Structure formats: C-alpha cells, structure tokens
C-alpha positions in Angstrom: 0.0 0.0 0.0 2.8 2.4 0.9 4.5 1.7 -2.5 1.2 2.4 -4.3 0.7 5.7 -2.5 4.3 6.8 -3.3 3.7 5.9 -7.0 0.5 8.0 -7.0 2.2 11.0 -5.4 5.1 10.8 -7.9 2.6 10.6 -10.8 0.7 13.6 -9.5 3.9 15.6 -9.3 4.9 14.6 -12.7 1.6 15.3 -14.3 1.4 18.7 -12.6 4.9 19.6 -13.7 4.2 18.6 -17.2 1.0 20.7 -17.3 2.7 23.8 -16.0 5.7 23.4 -18.2 3.6 23.0 -21.3 1.5 26.0 -20.4 4.5 28.1 -19.8 6.1 27.0 -23.1 3.0 27.9 -25.1 2.8 31.3 -23.4 6.4 32.0 -24.4 6.4 30.5 -27.9 2.7 30.6 -28.9 0.3 27.8 -29.8 2.0 27.3 -33.2 5.0 26.0 -31.3 3.3 22.7 -30.8 4.1 21.9 -34.4 7.8 21.8 -33.5 7.3 18.5 -31.7 5.7 16.7 -34.7 8.8 16.4 -36.9 10.6 14.9 -33.9 8.0 12.1 -33.6 6.9 11.8 -37.2 10.0 9.9 -38.3 9.2 7.3 -35.6 5.5 6.8 -36.3 4.9 3.0 -36.4 4.9 1.9 -40.1 1.5 0.1 -39.6 -0.1 3.5 -39.1 1.7 5.6 -41.7 -0.9 5.1 -44.4 -3.6 6.5 -42.3 -1.6 9.3 -40.7 0.7 11.1 -43.1 0.9 14.6 -41.7 1.3 14.1 -38.0 1.4 11.7 -35.1 -1.7 9.5 -34.5 -2.6 8.7 -30.9 -4.7 6.1 -29.2 -7.1 6.4 -26.3 -8.3 3.6 -24.1 -11.1 4.2 -21.6 -10.8 2.1 -18.4 -13.5 1.5 -15.9 -12.8 -0.1 -12.6 -9.6 -1.3 -14.0 -11.1 -2.9 -17.1 -10.6 -1.5 -20.6 -14.0 -0.8 -22.0 -13.5 1.2 -25.3 -10.7 2.4 -27.5 -10.1 4.7 -30.5 -7.3 6.2 -32.5 -7.2 9.8 -33.7 -5.7 10.2 -37.1 -4.2 13.6 -38.2 -5.2 15.0 -41.5 -4.2 17.9 -43.8 -7.4 19.7 -42.5 -6.3 19.3 -38.9 -2.8 20.5 -39.7 -1.2 17.4 -38.5 -2.9 17.4 -35.1 -4.7 14.4 -33.7 -7.6 16.6 -32.7 -11.1 15.6 -33.7 -12.5 19.2 -33.4 -9.8 20.5 -35.8 -10.5 17.9 -38.5 -8.7 14.7 -37.5 -10.4 11.4 -38.1 -11.6 9.2 -35.2 -11.6 5.5 -35.7 -12.9 3.0 -33.2 -10.8 0.0 -32.2 -12.2 -3.4 -31.5 -11.2 -4.2 -27.9 -11.2 -7.9 -28.7 -8.9 -7.9 -31.7 -7.2 -4.6 -31.7 -8.3 -3.9 -35.3 -9.6 -0.5 -36.4 -13.2 0.1 -37.3 -14.8 2.7 -39.6 -13.7 6.3 -39.3 -15.6 9.4 -38.3 -14.8 12.8 -39.7 -16.8 15.6 -38.1 -20.3 13.8 -37.9 -19.9 11.7 -41.0 -18.9 8.0 -41.2 -16.0 7.4 -43.7 -14.3 4.3 -44.9 -11.1 5.9 -46.3 -8.6 8.4 -45.0 -9.4 11.7 -46.7 -5.8 12.4 -47.7 -4.5 9.0 -48.7 -7.7 7.1 -49.7 -6.3 4.2 -47.6 -9.0 2.1 -45.9 -9.4 2.9 -42.3 -11.0 -0.3 -41.0 -9.1 -3.5 -40.6 -5.7 -2.2 -39.5 -4.2 -4.3 -36.7 -2.9 -2.0 -34.0 0.6 -3.2 -33.0 1.3 -4.5 -29.5 -2.4 -4.4 -28.7 -2.2 -6.7 -25.6 0.5 -4.5 -24.2 -1.5 -1.4 -24.7 -4.5 -2.8 -22.9 -2.3 -4.0 -20.1 -0.6 -0.6 -19.7 -4.0 1.1 -19.7 -5.4 -1.3 -17.1 -2.4 -0.7 -14.8 -3.1 3.0 -14.8 -6.2 2.3 -12.7 -4.0 0.8 -10.0 -1.5 3.7 -10.2 -4.0 6.5 -10.3 -6.9 5.2 -8.2 -9.3 6.6 -10.8 -12.4 4.4 -11.3 -13.0 6.0 -14.7 -10.2 7.4 -16.9 -8.9 7.7 -20.4 -5.3 6.8 -21.2 -3.6 8.2 -24.3 -0.7 6.7 -26.1 1.4 7.1 -29.2 3.1 4.1 -30.9 6.7 4.7 -31.7 8.4 2.6 -34.4 11.3 1.7 -32.1 10.1 2.2 -28.6 6.6 0.8 -29.0 3.7 2.2 -26.8 4.5 5.5 -25.1 2.0 6.9 -22.7 1.1 10.6 -23.2 -1.3 11.2 -20.3 -4.2 10.1 -18.2 -7.5 11.9 -18.2 -10.0 11.9 -15.3 -12.7 13.2 -17.6 -12.1 11.8 -21.1 -14.5 13.1 -23.8 -17.4 11.1 -25.1 -16.4 11.2 -28.8 -15.0 7.7 -28.4 -18.6 6.5 -28.5 -19.2 8.1 -31.9 -16.0 6.6 -33.2 -17.1 3.1 -32.1 -20.8 3.7 -33.0 -21.5 2.2 -29.6 -22.5 3.7 -26.2 -20.4 3.3 -23.1 -23.2 2.9 -20.7 -24.1 -0.8 -21.4 -20.4 -1.7 -20.9 -20.1 0.2 -17.7 -23.3 -1.3 -16.4 -22.1 -4.8 -17.3 -19.0 -4.3 -15.1 -21.1 -2.9 -12.3 -23.0 -6.2 -12.2 -19.8 -8.0 -11.2 -19.8 -8.8 -7.5 -16.0 -8.3 -7.4 -14.0 -6.8 -10.3 -11.1 -9.0 -11.3 -8.0 -8.2 -9.2 -5.1 -8.8 -11.5 -4.4 -6.9 -14.7 -4.2 -10.0 -17.0 -7.7 -11.2 -15.9 -9.1 -7.7 -16.4 -7.7 -7.4 -19.9 -9.0 -10.9 -20.7 -12.4 -10.0 -19.5 -12.4 -6.9 -21.7 -11.4 -8.8 -24.8 -14.0 -11.5 -24.2 -17.0 -9.3 -23.3 -16.5 -6.2 -25.4 -15.9 -7.3 -29.0 -17.0 -4.9 -31.8 -19.6 -7.4 -33.1 -21.5 -7.3 -29.9 -25.1 -5.9 -30.3 -24.9 -2.2 -31.0 -26.5 0.3 -28.5 -27.4 3.9 -29.1 -24.8 6.4 -27.9 -25.4 7.2 -24.3 
C-alpha cells in the first residue's frame, strides 16, 4: 500500500509539472510552437499507421472503468487538422475493436467514412501493433491513479513501442461516436460484477472476451 501511495504521489507531481511546463512554453512561444514537436516524432511513427496518418502523429485512447478497458479509439491527423490528432480540428476518429485490436470505420466531423481523406487508404481492418501490451498498460493506470474511470492516451513509436502521453480523469465522449456504440451498457455490465477481477491480466482478458465490436450495438449514451 505504501508503494502504491508513493507511486501515486510521484505521478501527480509529474503530471502537474508537465502541465505547468507545457502552459509556460506555449505562453512564451505561442500555440503554433506545438508543431515543432511533430517532426521529432513523425519519423518514428509506427509503419503500420503511416498510411492513415501522413501529416502528423496519431494517438490512441483507451477508456478504463474499474480497471477494465471498455472502449478504444485512434485519432488520425489530416491535412485539415494541420497534423494534429484533434477531432475538433478535423482529425479522423476510428474506433478500435477491444477484442482484436483492429480499427473500425472512421468518423470525420459527424460523417462516417471508410477511407482516410488524404491517402484514400481504408481505415478499417488495420491491426494496432502491441495491442495486448497497450491494454495492459491502460489497465495498470487504474492501479496507479486510483481513478475508477479514466482515459489513457498513447502514441506508438516505431522503435520504442507504446508510449503513454497522459491520463484523463474526464475523457471526452467522442469515443462513442468513433465506435458507433454507447459506453453505458459496458459500464453497467461491469457494475454487475460482484467483485471486479483483481489482477491486470484477468481484467484485460475480461475486456477482450466481453466487449468485441460485433456485440449488439447500442445507441450512444
């Protein structure tokens, strides 16, 4: 317990330092300075994702509830988004099948799309590399943070593999649109468990078994 509390305290300090440093940097250099980071990472974008992210760095978000991954998506930069993985600025959101780690159809603004707008490459059916590891890392963030509901963001580096960007205590709900599926039924299903699985491997296995993309669709909550 003491080790967990120390880890949480260190994480809070790191996240706060990162937030303050980023804000200070942008005040000094301006919002456009964010673009300076993209060339550094762009050369290391995982080759499996290059055809659907040509002008920036795609990221992945996994939503975790009570330690169990419940939904995932990737945000794909476009020319319209100026290389940013930001849905409100024109990036494409694509759901990810929790069970298989394969991408689903894309969403651009409010429209479903099948191809990346810049490359015409199909969005669905791409296997996200190291999917089991990504789910495991996301599930562990529950143990570290103590947050019952959180979103964990990653990038996939060509050489280093999954790299965590941050944890969000209030992740946006656009992930439901990208998956064409509501979160509520999945959360309620977990709430029916008398005791949530304790170890990470069991929680990940539960997610992959119970939340496949071909499960009956529900309206967005």
